[in-house]
C-alpha positions, -999 to +999 in steps of 0.1 A: -021+699-565+007+698-591+036+673-588+067+690-573+095+698-597+124+673-596+147+701-587+126+710-557+127+673-546+165+673-550+169+705-530+148+690-502+172+660-502+201+684-502+186+703-472+181+670-453+218+661-459+230+694-446+208+693-415+220+658-407+256+664-414+257+639-443+280+661-463+292+632-485+257+631-500+261+666-513+288+656-538+265+627-549+237+651-555+258+677-573+258+663-608+220+658-609+215+693-594+237+708-621+218+689-648+184+701-635+196+737-631+210+738-667+176+724-680+155+748-660+153+778-685+139+755-712+111+742-691+089+774-691+080+772-654+057+797-639+072+825-618+058+811-586+076+778-592+108+796-600+104+817-568+100+785-548+131+769-563+150+801-558+139+802-521+150+766-516+184+773-532+189+803-510+178+784-479+203+756-486+231+782-492+224+797-458+224+763-441+256+753-458+273+785-449+263+780-413+275+744-413+309+755-428+312+782-401+304+756-374+331+732-387+356+761-388+347+770-352+352+734-341+385+732-358+397+764-341+386+751-307+404+718-312+436+737-321+433+757-289+428+726-268+458+709-285+480+739-277+468+740-241+475+703-237+511+709-248+515+736-221+515+773-218+536+802-204+526+817-171+540+846-152+546+849-115+541+880-092+576+893-102+569+889-139+592+859-144+580+836-171+578+799-166+565+771-188+535+751-175+532+718-192+516+684-189+526+662-160+556+641-168+547+604-166+575+580-163+599+563-140+631+575-125+658+549-121+681+553-091+712+532-086 
């Protein structure tokens, strides 16, 4: 069995980083990935090897897009929770609005 192409190995490392949430590693892999991609046309690889590399790149793009969407969703949820913690407006049976907020914690001094 032929040795895997260095780009295939790097793409597998990139996939592992995405799946484990080690996004800092992606920036570390980027310069080497760019170098390997630039050198790819001069290597005369067989079509089957190029298809495998293309599939790995596409797979990683899909994974990264899903991770980005997950982070976006979490950020939106955190924002909703923060707003709810600060309070919200409620309406009574007559339609009058009142502010519902967090319980006030403190001491009241009486003379």
